[in-house]
C-alpha positions as CSV (number, residue, x, y, z in Angstrom):
1,M,216.2,222.6,4.4
2,T,212.5,222.6,3.9
3,S,212.0,221.1,7.4
4,L,214.2,223.8,8.9
5,V,212.2,226.6,7.2
6,L,209.0,225.0,8.4
7,S,210.4,224.7,11.9
8,A,211.4,228.4,11.9
9,S,208.1,229.4,10.5
10,S,206.3,227.4,13.2
11,A,208.4,229.0,16.0
12,A,207.7,232.4,14.6
13,T,204.0,231.8,14.4
14,T,203.9,230.4,18.0
15,L,205.8,233.4,19.3
16,L,203.5,235.8,17.5
17,I,200.4,234.1,19.0
18,I,201.9,234.3,22.5
19,V,202.8,238.0,22.0
20,I,199.3,238.9,20.7
21,S,197.5,236.8,23.3
22,I,199.4,238.4,26.2
23,F,198.8,241.8,24.7
24,V,195.0,241.1,24.4
25,V,194.7,239.9,27.9
26,R,196.6,242.9,29.4
27,R,194.6,245.4,27.3
28,R,191.3,243.8,28.2
29,N,192.2,243.9,31.9
30,S,193.4,247.5,31.6
31,Q,190.2,248.6,29.9
32,T,188.1,246.7,32.5
33,S,189.8,248.4,35.4
34,L,189.5,251.9,33.9
35,T,185.8,251.6,33.1
36,A,182.9,251.3,35.5
37,K,182.9,248.0,37.2
38,K,180.2,245.5,36.2
39,V,177.2,245.8,38.6
40,I,176.4,242.4,40.1
41,P,172.6,241.7,40.6
42,L,171.7,241.4,44.2
43,D,168.6,239.9,45.7
44,V,167.4,242.6,48.1
45,T,164.0,241.1,48.5
46,S,165.1,238.2,50.6
47,S,163.6,237.9,54.1
48,S,167.1,237.5,55.5
49,L,167.8,241.1,54.6
50,E,165.1,242.4,57.0
51,P,166.4,245.0,59.4
52,T,168.0,243.5,62.5
53,T,168.0,244.8,66.0
54,L,171.5,246.2,65.5
55,S,170.8,247.8,62.2
56,K,167.6,249.5,63.6
57,S,169.6,250.8,66.5
58,L,172.3,252.2,64.2
59,A,169.7,253.9,62.0
60,S,168.0,255.4,65.0
61,A,171.2,256.9,66.3
62,L,172.7,257.8,62.9
63,P,169.9,258.0,60.3
64,D,171.9,259.9,57.7
65,I,174.8,257.4,57.3
66,V,173.1,254.0,57.5
67,I,172.3,252.3,54.1
68,F,169.7,249.5,54.0
69,P,169.2,246.9,51.2
70,H,165.9,248.7,50.2
71,D,168.1,251.8,49.4
72,A,168.7,249.8,46.2
73,A,171.1,252.0,44.3
74,A,173.3,253.1,47.2
75,F,173.3,249.6,48.7
76,K,174.3,247.9,45.4
77,Q,177.0,250.5,44.7
78,S,178.4,249.7,48.1
79,M,178.3,246.0,47.6
80,N,180.0,246.2,44.2
81,S,182.9,248.2,45.5
82,Y,184.8,245.2,46.7
83,W,187.7,243.9,44.6
84,A,186.9,240.2,44.8
85,Q,183.5,238.9,43.6
86,Q,183.1,236.6,46.6
87,E,183.0,239.6,48.9
88,C,180.3,241.3,46.8
89,E,178.0,238.3,47.4
90,V,178.1,238.5,51.2
91,I,175.1,240.7,52.0
92,P,175.0,242.6,55.3
93,A,171.9,244.0,57.0
94,C,173.2,247.5,56.6
95,V,176.2,249.6,55.6
96,V,177.4,252.4,57.9
97,R,179.3,255.2,56.1
98,P,180.7,257.7,58.7
99,R,181.6,261.1,57.4
100,D,183.8,261.9,60.4
101,V,185.4,260.3,63.4
102,Q,182.6,261.5,65.7
103,Q,180.0,259.6,63.7
104,L,182.3,256.5,63.8
105,C,182.5,256.8,67.6
106,A,178.8,256.9,67.8
107,A,178.4,253.8,65.6
108,V,181.0,251.8,67.6
109,T,179.1,252.8,70.8
110,V,175.9,251.4,69.4
111,I,177.6,248.2,68.3
112,K,179.4,247.8,71.7
113,R,176.1,248.1,73.5
114,E,174.6,245.4,71.4
115,Y,177.7,243.2,71.9
116,D,177.4,243.5,75.6
117,K,173.8,242.4,75.5
118,R,174.7,239.4,73.5
119,Q,177.6,238.5,75.7
120,K,175.1,238.1,78.5
121,Q,173.0,235.8,76.4
122,P,175.5,234.1,74.0
123,G,174.2,232.0,71.2
124,E,174.7,231.2,67.5
125,E,174.1,234.8,66.4
126,M,177.0,236.0,68.6
127,A,179.3,233.4,67.1
128,Q,178.7,234.9,63.6
129,G,179.9,238.3,64.7
130,L,178.2,241.7,64.5
131,F,180.2,243.9,62.1
132,A,183.0,244.1,59.6
133,I,185.3,247.0,58.7
134,R,186.0,248.0,55.1
135,S,188.9,250.2,54.1
136,G,189.7,249.5,50.5
137,G,187.9,246.1,50.3
138,H,190.8,244.5,48.4
139,S,191.2,241.3,50.4
140,P,189.9,238.1,48.7
141,V,189.4,236.3,52.1
142,P,185.6,235.7,52.5
143,G,184.2,237.9,55.2
144,A,187.5,239.9,55.4
145,A,185.5,243.2,55.0
146,S,181.9,241.9,54.8
147,I,179.4,240.1,57.0
148,K,176.2,238.3,56.3
149,G,173.4,239.9,58.2
150,G,175.5,242.2,60.2
151,A,176.8,245.8,59.8
152,V,179.6,246.9,57.5
153,I,181.6,249.9,58.7
154,D,182.6,251.5,55.4
155,L,185.5,253.9,55.9
156,S,185.6,255.2,52.3
157,L,184.6,258.7,53.2
158,L,187.5,259.0,55.6
159,C,190.0,259.5,52.8
160,E,191.9,262.7,53.4
161,V,195.5,263.0,52.0
162,S,197.1,266.0,53.7
163,P,200.9,266.6,53.4
164,S,202.6,268.7,56.1
165,E,203.9,272.1,55.1
166,D,207.5,271.0,55.4
167,G,206.9,267.8,53.3
168,S,208.1,265.5,56.1
169,S,204.9,263.7,56.8
170,V,201.4,263.0,55.3
171,V,198.1,262.4,57.1
172,I,196.2,259.7,55.2
173,G,192.6,258.6,56.0
174,A,192.1,254.9,56.5
175,G,189.5,254.7,53.8
176,A,191.8,256.0,51.1
177,K,193.3,253.8,48.4
178,W,197.0,254.2,47.4
179,A,195.9,255.8,44.1
180,D,194.3,258.6,46.1
181,V,197.7,259.1,47.9
182,S,200.0,259.1,45.0
183,K,197.9,261.4,42.9
184,V,198.2,264.1,45.5
185,L,201.9,263.5,46.3
186,D,203.1,263.2,42.7
187,G,202.3,266.8,42.1
188,K,204.2,267.9,45.2
189,G,207.4,265.9,44.5
190,I,207.2,263.8,47.6
191,A,206.3,260.1,48.3
192,V,205.6,257.8,51.1
193,V,206.3,254.1,51.7
194,G,203.1,252.8,50.2
195,A,201.7,249.7,48.5
196,R,202.8,248.9,44.9
197,N,199.2,248.5,43.7
198,S,197.1,251.6,43.3
199,A,193.8,249.9,43.9
200,V,194.8,248.5,47.3
201,G,193.3,250.2,50.4
202,V,195.6,252.1,52.8
203,G,194.1,250.6,56.0
204,G,194.4,246.9,55.4
205,S,197.8,246.9,53.7
206,T,199.4,249.1,56.3
207,L,198.0,247.2,59.3
208,G,199.3,244.0,57.7
209,G,202.8,245.3,57.4
210,G,202.9,246.2,53.7
211,L,205.6,245.9,51.0
212,S,206.6,248.9,48.9
213,F,208.9,249.9,46.1
214,F,210.7,251.9,48.8
215,T,211.0,249.0,51.4
216,P,214.7,248.3,50.8
217,R,215.5,251.9,51.6
218,F,213.0,252.7,54.4
219,G,211.4,249.4,55.6
220,L,207.9,248.1,55.5
221,V,204.8,250.3,55.0
222,G,203.7,249.8,58.7
223,S,207.2,250.6,59.9
224,N,206.9,254.1,58.6
225,V,203.8,255.2,60.4
226,L,204.6,258.0,62.8
227,S,201.2,257.9,64.5
228,Y,197.7,256.3,64.4
229,E,194.3,257.7,65.3
230,L,191.8,255.0,66.2
231,V,188.5,254.4,67.8
232,L,188.5,251.9,70.6
233,A,185.7,249.5,71.6
234,S,184.7,252.0,74.3
235,G,183.9,254.5,71.5
236,S,186.8,256.8,72.6
237,I,189.4,258.2,70.2
238,V,193.0,257.6,71.1
239,K,196.4,258.4,69.5
240,A,199.2,255.9,69.2
241,S,202.8,256.9,68.6
242,A,206.3,256.4,69.9
243,S,205.6,258.7,72.8
244,T,201.8,258.0,73.4
245,N,200.4,254.5,73.8
246,A,203.7,253.2,72.4
247,D,202.7,249.5,73.0
248,L,199.6,250.0,70.8
249,W,201.7,251.9,68.2
250,R,204.0,248.9,67.9
251,A,201.2,246.3,67.8
252,L,199.5,248.1,64.9
253,K,202.5,247.6,62.7
254,G,201.3,244.1,61.6
255,G,198.6,243.4,64.1
256,S,195.7,244.0,61.7
257,N,192.3,245.1,63.0
258,N,192.5,243.5,66.5
259,F,192.6,246.6,68.6
260,G,190.2,249.2,67.3
261,I,189.2,251.0,64.0
262,V,192.1,253.1,62.7
263,T,190.7,256.3,61.2
264,C,194.0,257.8,59.9
265,F,197.7,257.3,59.7
266,T,200.4,260.0,59.9
267,V,203.3,258.6,57.8
268,R,206.8,259.7,56.9
269,S,207.3,261.3,53.5
270,F,210.4,262.2,51.5
271,P,211.4,263.9,48.3
272,C,210.7,261.9,45.2
273,T,209.6,262.9,41.7
274,K,209.7,259.8,39.5
275,I,211.0,256.2,39.6
276,W,212.1,253.7,37.0
277,S,209.8,250.7,36.9
278,G,208.0,248.2,34.6
279,F,207.5,244.6,33.6
280,L,209.6,242.3,31.5
281,Y,207.5,239.8,29.5
282,L,209.3,236.5,28.8
283,L,208.5,233.1,27.2
284,P,207.7,230.2,29.6
285,S,210.6,228.3,28.2
286,Q,212.8,230.7,30.2
287,A,211.5,229.7,33.6
288,A,214.8,228.1,34.7
289,K,216.7,231.2,33.7
290,V,214.2,233.5,35.5
291,L,214.5,231.4,38.7
292,A,218.3,231.6,38.5
293,A,218.2,235.3,37.9
294,F,215.8,235.8,40.8
295,H,218.0,233.8,43.1
296,E,221.1,235.8,42.1
297,C,219.3,239.1,42.5
298,V,218.0,238.3,46.0
299,N,221.5,237.4,47.2
300,R,222.8,240.6,45.6
301,A,220.1,242.6,47.5
302,A,221.5,241.1,50.7
303,S,225.0,242.2,49.9
304,D,226.8,245.5,50.4
305,D,226.1,246.7,46.9
306,P,225.6,250.5,47.2
307,G,222.8,250.5,44.7
308,A,220.7,247.9,46.5
309,S,218.8,250.3,48.7
310,Y,217.2,251.9,45.6
311,A,216.3,248.5,44.0
312,A,212.9,247.3,44.9
313,G,212.6,243.5,45.4
314,P,212.0,241.9,42.0
315,M,208.7,240.2,41.5
316,A,208.8,237.1,39.4
317,C,205.3,236.1,38.2
318,F,204.6,232.8,36.4
319,T,201.0,232.7,35.0
320,Y,198.8,230.1,33.3
321,I,195.8,231.5,31.4
322,Q,193.2,228.7,31.0
323,K,191.2,230.4,28.3
324,L,194.3,230.7,26.0
325,S,195.9,227.5,27.2
326,L,199.3,229.2,27.5
327,Q,201.8,230.2,30.1
328,A,203.8,233.4,30.4
329,I,206.3,235.0,32.7
330,A,206.3,238.6,33.9
331,V,209.0,240.2,36.1
332,N,208.5,243.5,37.8
333,L,211.6,245.6,38.3
334,A,211.8,249.0,40.0
335,Y,214.5,251.4,40.9
336,T,213.5,254.4,43.1
337,K,216.3,256.7,42.0
338,S,215.8,257.8,38.4
339,P,218.8,257.0,36.2
340,E,220.7,260.0,34.7
341,N,220.1,258.7,31.2
342,G,216.3,258.1,31.0
343,K,216.7,255.9,27.9
344,K,218.9,253.4,29.7
345,W,218.3,250.9,32.5
346,P,219.7,251.8,35.9
347,T,223.2,250.2,36.2
348,Y,222.0,248.0,39.1
349,W,219.5,246.3,36.9
350,S,221.4,246.3,33.6
351,T,224.3,244.5,35.2
352,S,222.0,241.9,36.9
353,S,221.0,238.6,35.4
354,F,217.6,240.0,34.5
355,G,219.4,242.5,32.2
356,S,220.7,239.8,29.9
357,L,217.5,237.8,29.6
358,W,215.8,237.8,26.1
359,R,212.4,239.2,26.4
360,L,209.3,239.7,24.3
361,W,209.1,243.3,25.4
362,S,209.6,245.5,28.4
363,T,207.5,248.3,29.8
364,C,210.3,249.6,32.0
365,K,210.7,253.4,32.0
366,I,210.8,256.5,34.2
367,R,207.4,257.3,35.5
368,T,205.4,258.7,38.4
369,I,204.4,256.6,41.4
370,T,200.8,256.7,40.2
371,S,201.8,255.3,36.8
372,A,203.9,252.5,38.4
373,T,201.2,251.4,40.8
374,D,198.5,251.7,38.2
375,E,200.4,249.3,36.0
376,M,200.4,246.7,38.8
377,S,196.6,247.1,39.4
378,V,195.4,246.7,35.8
379,L,196.9,243.2,35.6
380,N,194.3,241.9,38.0
381,P,191.2,244.1,37.8
382,P,188.1,243.9,40.1
383,G,185.0,241.9,39.5
384,R,186.4,238.4,39.5
385,R,186.6,235.6,42.0
386,Q,190.0,235.7,43.8
387,V,192.1,233.7,46.2
388,F,195.5,234.3,47.8
389,A,197.8,231.9,49.7
390,T,201.4,232.2,50.8
391,T,204.4,230.6,52.4
392,T,208.0,231.7,53.1
393,I,211.2,229.9,52.1
394,K,214.9,230.6,52.2
395,N,216.5,231.8,49.0
396,D,217.5,228.3,48.0
397,P,217.7,227.2,44.3
398,D,216.2,223.8,44.9
399,T,213.3,225.1,47.0
400,L,212.6,227.9,44.4
401,A,212.5,225.1,41.8
402,A,210.1,223.2,44.0
403,A,207.8,226.2,44.2
404,Y,207.7,226.4,40.4
405,A,207.1,222.6,40.2
406,A,204.1,222.9,42.5
407,Y,202.7,225.7,40.3
408,S,203.3,223.6,37.2
409,D,201.9,220.4,38.7
410,A,198.6,222.1,39.6
411,I,198.1,223.2,36.0
412,A,197.4,219.6,35.0
413,S,194.5,219.2,37.4
414,L,193.2,222.6,36.6
415,R,193.1,221.7,32.9
416,R,191.1,218.6,33.6
417,I,188.4,220.4,35.4
418,N,188.4,223.3,33.0
419,V,187.9,226.2,35.5
420,R,186.2,228.9,33.4
421,G,188.2,232.1,33.1
422,L,191.1,230.8,35.3
423,V,194.3,232.8,35.7
424,W,196.7,230.8,37.9
425,T,199.8,232.8,39.0
426,L,202.8,232.0,41.2
427,V,204.6,235.1,42.5
428,L,208.1,235.1,44.0
429,Q,209.4,238.2,45.9
430,P,212.2,238.7,48.4
431,L,211.9,239.6,52.0
432,L,215.2,240.6,53.6
433,P,215.6,240.8,57.4
434,D,217.4,244.2,56.9
435,W,214.2,245.5,55.3
436,V,212.1,244.4,58.2
437,S,214.4,245.9,60.8
438,T,214.6,249.3,58.9
439,G,212.2,251.9,60.2
440,D,210.2,251.5,63.4
441,T,210.1,248.3,65.5
442,N,207.3,245.9,64.6
443,P,206.0,242.6,66.0
444,L,206.6,240.4,62.9
445,G,209.3,238.4,64.5
446,L,211.9,238.5,61.8
447,Y,214.8,239.9,63.8
448,D,216.4,236.5,64.3
449,C,217.0,235.6,60.7
450,H,220.7,236.6,60.8
451,N,220.5,238.5,57.6
452,E,219.5,235.3,55.6
453,P,217.4,236.4,52.7
454,L,213.9,235.0,52.6
455,V,211.4,234.6,49.7
456,I,207.7,235.2,49.9
457,V,206.0,232.6,47.7
458,S,202.4,233.4,47.0
459,F,199.6,232.3,44.7
460,T,197.2,234.8,43.1
461,V,194.3,233.0,41.4
462,N,191.2,234.4,39.8
463,W,188.3,232.7,37.9
464,D,184.7,233.3,36.8
465,E,182.2,230.9,38.4
466,R,181.1,230.1,42.0
467,R,180.9,226.4,41.3
468,D,184.7,226.3,41.1
469,D,185.4,228.1,44.4
470,E,186.2,225.0,46.5
471,F,188.2,223.3,43.8
472,V,190.4,226.3,43.2
473,K,190.9,226.9,47.0
474,M,191.7,223.2,47.5
475,T,194.2,223.2,44.6
476,T,195.9,226.4,45.9
477,R,196.2,225.0,49.4
478,R,197.7,221.7,48.1
479,A,200.3,223.7,46.1
480,V,201.3,225.6,49.2
481,E,201.5,222.4,51.2
482,Q,203.6,220.8,48.5
483,I,206.1,223.6,48.7
484,D,206.1,223.5,52.5
485,A,206.8,219.8,52.5
486,V,209.9,220.2,50.2
487,A,211.1,223.2,52.3
488,A,210.7,221.2,55.5
489,A,212.7,218.2,54.1
490,N,215.4,220.6,52.8
491,K,215.4,222.7,56.0
492,T,214.8,225.7,53.9
493,G,211.4,226.8,55.2
494,H,210.5,229.6,57.5
495,R,207.6,230.0,60.0
496,F,206.7,233.6,58.8
497,R,203.5,234.1,56.8
498,F,203.0,237.6,55.3
499,L,199.5,238.6,56.4
500,N,198.6,240.6,53.3
501,Y,198.9,237.5,51.1
502,C,197.4,234.8,53.5
503,A,194.4,232.6,52.7
504,E,191.6,232.2,55.2
505,W,193.0,228.9,56.5
506,Q,196.4,230.4,57.4
507,R,197.4,231.9,60.7
508,P,199.9,234.7,60.1
509,L,199.8,236.3,63.5
510,E,201.0,233.0,65.1
511,S,203.8,232.9,62.6
512,Y,205.3,236.0,64.3
513,G,206.6,233.7,67.0
514,D,205.4,233.0,70.6
515,E,206.8,236.2,72.2
516,N,205.1,238.5,69.6
517,W,201.9,236.5,69.6
518,R,201.6,236.9,73.4
519,F,202.5,240.6,73.1
520,L,199.7,241.1,70.6
521,Q,197.2,239.2,72.8
522,G,198.2,241.4,75.8
523,I,197.6,244.6,73.8
524,S,194.2,243.3,72.8
525,R,193.3,242.6,76.4
526,K,194.5,246.0,77.5
527,Y,192.7,248.1,74.9
528,D,189.7,245.9,74.2
529,P,189.1,244.0,77.4
530,E,185.7,242.6,76.5
531,G,186.9,241.4,73.1
532,L,184.7,243.3,70.7
533,F,187.3,243.2,67.9
534,Q,188.0,239.5,68.6
535,K,184.4,238.1,68.7
536,G,182.1,240.9,67.5
537,C,184.2,241.9,64.5
538,V,184.6,239.4,61.7
539,G,187.4,239.6,59.1
540,G,191.1,239.9,59.5
541,F,193.1,237.3,61.4
542,K,192.2,237.0,65.1
543,L,194.3,236.4,68.2
544,D,192.3,233.5,69.8
545,I,192.0,235.1,73.2
546,A,189.6,234.2,75.9
547,H,188.2,237.5,77.1
548,R,186.3,238.0,80.3
549,E,182.6,238.7,80.1
550,A,181.3,242.3,80.0
């Protein structure tokens, strides 16, 4: 009897420690994200930060919008606006902050002129690129929105959010973040198909395809863009819609920054007041049950269940926190039609396998879009080193188990090295062909899946110190390759790689399939014949095209 009492007491103590630990981590992250981000010291005295030919030309043409390293306060503020710490450490020669589209056109004209000169005398400097484009700056890929010694085009001032009078569409500036959008639309009782994380930039997420709480009902974020305004390499402004430059309109729905600089999006909107959403927090011992529930729910989403269109794809997150030496599970659920009884779960989720799982607690409730997306953002605040990597598998139980095994296997090596501040997370979320085909046509190449549900497997990893960068990246890549090997053996893999979650070594645009790959290359040649956005612009994922000389 004494041993049973001690065992029960030990279990209770362990449970309490886990509960308190998770609460502390979440609260710390939330407070960090809501306060001013820590300013990272920058060396602005280095000779490598001397004005370049390009930065001088930009400052001469546009003196009021070019920021140099010697403009210490403004420059540091700009550098510290990135989400991932690695991006903050890539120091450009200057930052260009256009206040309107005309200023952006002038900046692109200056950059194109310099590009043409270097094309005639190619060398190492040309290979490094001339400029980068920053929308929200949320990508962890090194150089995605930054460039050493070049010019950063900072779109943050192009951040309008203007709903139409009839509430059917919204014009959104490419420099806005999704928090800027939802805060305006919540008060008007409308919503758009936007990202689930309020800190993510509109530009990058939309041009990569984008997943949303509303995707099962309306399709991907990019598939709900009615029109784009963008500046081409020539410095001219063009529109792209279903009736104007329709080929470019389609290419931008997943083609990233390969064709020009998008300045604003006109997107569909629809009535929406609040949604039901939140996280379930569970013990790591329930991993097998969570995997089984996830598998069942993904299959259910692919069925004819009438409630499925309002059920966002569940996100199952398995996390190892190095500092606390513990694991935890968090599952995000959302339903975009508020239940009649606000104190109860929507029937769709209460009757699912997730509804019967024992949990430490749940944050699920009726809330605004802003509240729902803020909850997602505070779990991984800015100011830390970050890496993403992803793969795609079929909704197969054995392959899902293999993904979890790869996550678990990596923990042992991570423990041995003791990566300071490490948070190692595996995320599973569904991607149904019906979702991808809903809304406007896109070049993602998922129309041949015959309604077989897919699962996006991704790793989201963050840590403290630069010395651990290569080890963490290598460990993450090995975990993805381990999953891919099992999927290949089981014939349960899929070529598609979701661009928004890719690591720098991955090639998402090629994963769209040969026909779409060639289509995107053709659009690049048509609208950017000299290849400014292929060779002069760093960041994003490129199309590997041989362009003719200027």
